[in-house]
N, C-alpha and C positions, 0 to 999 in steps of 0.2 A: 423534413428535418435534415440537419447537418451532420448528426451523429447516427451511427447505426451499429448493430452488433457485429463484432469480428467473427469471421467464419473458418479462418484457417487452422482448425483444431487437429490435433494428433492424438491418437489413441495411446493412453498412458502404458499400455502393456506391450505394445509392439512397435510404437512410433509412426504407424501408417496414418494416411488421411482419414479423418472422420467426415462422415456425410450426414445430414439430417434426413432421417426417413421415418415418416409418421411422427411419433412423439419421442424420438431417441436419436441418438448419434451413433452410428455404426461404422466399422472399418471392414475391409475386404476379408478379413480373417474370421469374421463372425462375432467379434466383440461388440456389444451393444450396452449403451449408457442412456437411461431414461432422462427425460427432461422433467423436472419437478413441477408441480402445479403453479408454483411462484415464477417459473421461468428459467431457473438455473439449472446447470448440469453438473452432476458429481463425477469428477475424473480423477479421484485419489483412491486407487485400489486398496482394499483391505491389507494386502501384504506389505504395502509400502507406509502404513500408518505406524508411528511410534506408540500410539496410545488409542484407546477406544474413542475418544473424542477430543482430537488434538486441536492446538491453537487456542484462541481467546474463547472463554465461557461466554453464555448467553448474557450474563451480568455484565462483563467487561465490554461487550459489544454495545449493549444498551447505555452504559456510561459514556463510551466514547461518541455514540450518536448524539446523545443530549449536548455533550460538551461541544463538539464540532458544529452541529447544527445551530448553536447559539452564536457562532462566530468568533470565538475566542482565537482561533488559529486563522482567521481570515487573511492576515498579512503573509502567512507562509503559502496558503493557497494561491494568493495572488501572485506570488514569486514564482511558483511552480508552474502556474498556467501561463505566465508571461514567457518564461524561459522555454516551456513546451512549444508555444506557438512559434518561437524563433527557430527551434530545431527542426520542426516538422517541415517536409518538402511541400511546396505548392504545385498546383497544376493537376493534382490527382487526389484520390482518396488517401489519407495517410493513416496509418494503423498504430495505436497506442495500447501498451500493456501496463497496467499497474500491478506489480508483483508484490503481493501482500497487501491487497487493497483495503482490507477491513471492511467497513460498511459502505465504502464507496465515495466517501465525501470528495476526495481530490478529483476523481474522475468526473463527478457531477459538476464540479467547479470548472473543470476544463471544458466540458461540453457547453457550459453556459457562456464561455468566452470564444467559443469557436467562430461565431458570426457566420460568414457564408462558407467557411472552409468545412471540408467534407472529412469526417473523422470516423474510422472503424475502431471501436473501443472494446477493450476486455480487462475484466478484473479477476485476478486469481488470488485466493486465500485459503489457507489450509483449515480454517474455521468454518464449519458449516453454518454457525450462527451468524458470522460476519456476512457470508455470501446470501444468506436468507434475507438479512437486513438490507443489503444492498440492492438485491432484486425487487424488494418491496418499494424501494424508493425510485428506481429508475429502470424501466424496461427497454431503454434504448441502448444500452450496452450489453455485451455478453458477460455473465457472471458464472465463475467456475470454481468448484471446490477442487483444489490441486495444491502442489507443492513447487516452490522456486527450485527444488533440488531436481525435479523432473517435470519442467514445464510442459503442459499439454498442448503445444504449439508447433506448427511445423517450421522447419528450418527457413531461415531468412525471409520471414514473412511479416516482421515488424520494423517500423521507422524509429519508434521510441519505447524504452522501457523506464518506468518510474519506479524506484525504490525508496520509499518514503519512511524513514525511522523503522526499516525492516532489516531483513537478512539477505544481503546480495549474494547471488551464485553466479559469478562472472562467466564461468564456462558456459552455463545455460544462456545467460544474456547474449554472449557472444554468438551461439548457435542460431538463436531465433531472430537476431537482427540482420536487416539487410547490410551490405557495405555501406559505410557512411552513416549507419543508424547510431543513435545515441542513448546513453543511459544517464538519466538525471536522479541523482542519488542525494537524499537529505539525511543528515545525521545529527544528533544532539551535540551542541557545542559544550565547551567547558563550564559554562555558567547557566546551562539550561536547568530551570526550575531550582536554582541553587537554594533559595530561601526555604522551599519545601523539604529539600533534602537536609538542609541544617537542622530542621525540626525532627525529622523521622530517624535519622542516623546519629550515633553517638560522635562520630567524625566522619569528615569527607575524604575520600581517597584523593591523592594528588592528580590533578587534571592531566590527561594526555592530550596535548594540544597539537601533536603532529598530524599533518594532513594524511589522509588514506593514500597508500601508495597506488599509482596508476596500474590497473590490472593488465595482465597480459593480453595482448590482441587489441588493446585500446590506446588512444592518446588523450591526454587532458585538453579540453577546450573551454577551461575557465571554472572559477568558483566565486562563490560570494557568501557573506555572512548575513544572517538576519538576526537582529537584536531588538527587542522591545519590552516594555513593561506591561504586565497583565494584572488587572485587579480582580479578584474573585470575591463577590460580595457577600457569599453565604456558605454554610457548611456543606450544602449539597453540590454546589459547584466545585469545592475542594475535593469532596468525596469522588466526584466523577473524574476529575483530573488524576488523582491518586489511582483510582481503579483502572485507567486506561494505560498506565505506565507499568514497567517491570518492577517499580519500586514497591507496588502494592504486595508483592510476594517476597521481595528481598528485605523489607523492614521488619523489625522485630515487633511483637505485640505491644510493647511499650510505646514505640514509635508511631505505631498506627493509632493508639489512643491519644497521643499528643496531637495527631492531625484531626482526629474526630472531635476534638475540644474546641478547635479553631472556629471563630465566627466569621472571619474574613481574612484574606491573605493577598499581598502584593507579591508576584514573583517575576522573575527575569525569564524571558523566552529567549533562547540563544540556539541558532541552527546553522549549520553549514550546508551549503548547496554546491554539489560538484557535478560537472558534465564531462562524460567520457564518450569518445567517438571510435566506433569500430574502424579498424584500419586494414 
């Protein structure tokens, strides 16, 4: 295999190195974290949770898995994987983190394009349901329940951080990246899912088309826009798309009823990809 689980894990309580011992990851201070039967490890301490079951629900994860595995966002995955392969160093095993990995779709896609390149891969998500789904679909990456605000990864151990439709924490990204390492960030563009939003909201807020500022400690190494039309052929596909977005919680009951009545829908997919390099 050209992909393998990433092993440079850090204790979420004291930041020290974790080592695999028996069926757990343990640090020198005696903190121990069991490996689940499905292969993932839970590195989000109770005292750092904001709720009992943070992140996406089991239903949201299932909807995203159905939608992404059907290939609807394949063009985004292609762009992310192509840029990732350009960003990763050659000549050695390169390490990749998907920060907010969901059910692991984009890491699986990247692994499929690795060819003869050797990649050590890790996906981190705050939702245990997302990590459970990811670990069931791919045992060749490290899957971790954790937070972007306190990544359970040793300093300067990564070559690339993916943050795809997620919540970037640049201070943490800066800490875990090697010098010259990159962040590949994908954000929704001004027209993303506009047709759906026009149905579920009384009016749309003015679009903020300003590019994200270059975060401290990084320099910009390019950006590109992705735009394509997507046809959703039935109500189930529309429901899955809505359930995997924040709009599911932001829309009113009336807006959700309008979406549920749709039999098909054509939408615009519009995303911005940016690359930042650690300086």
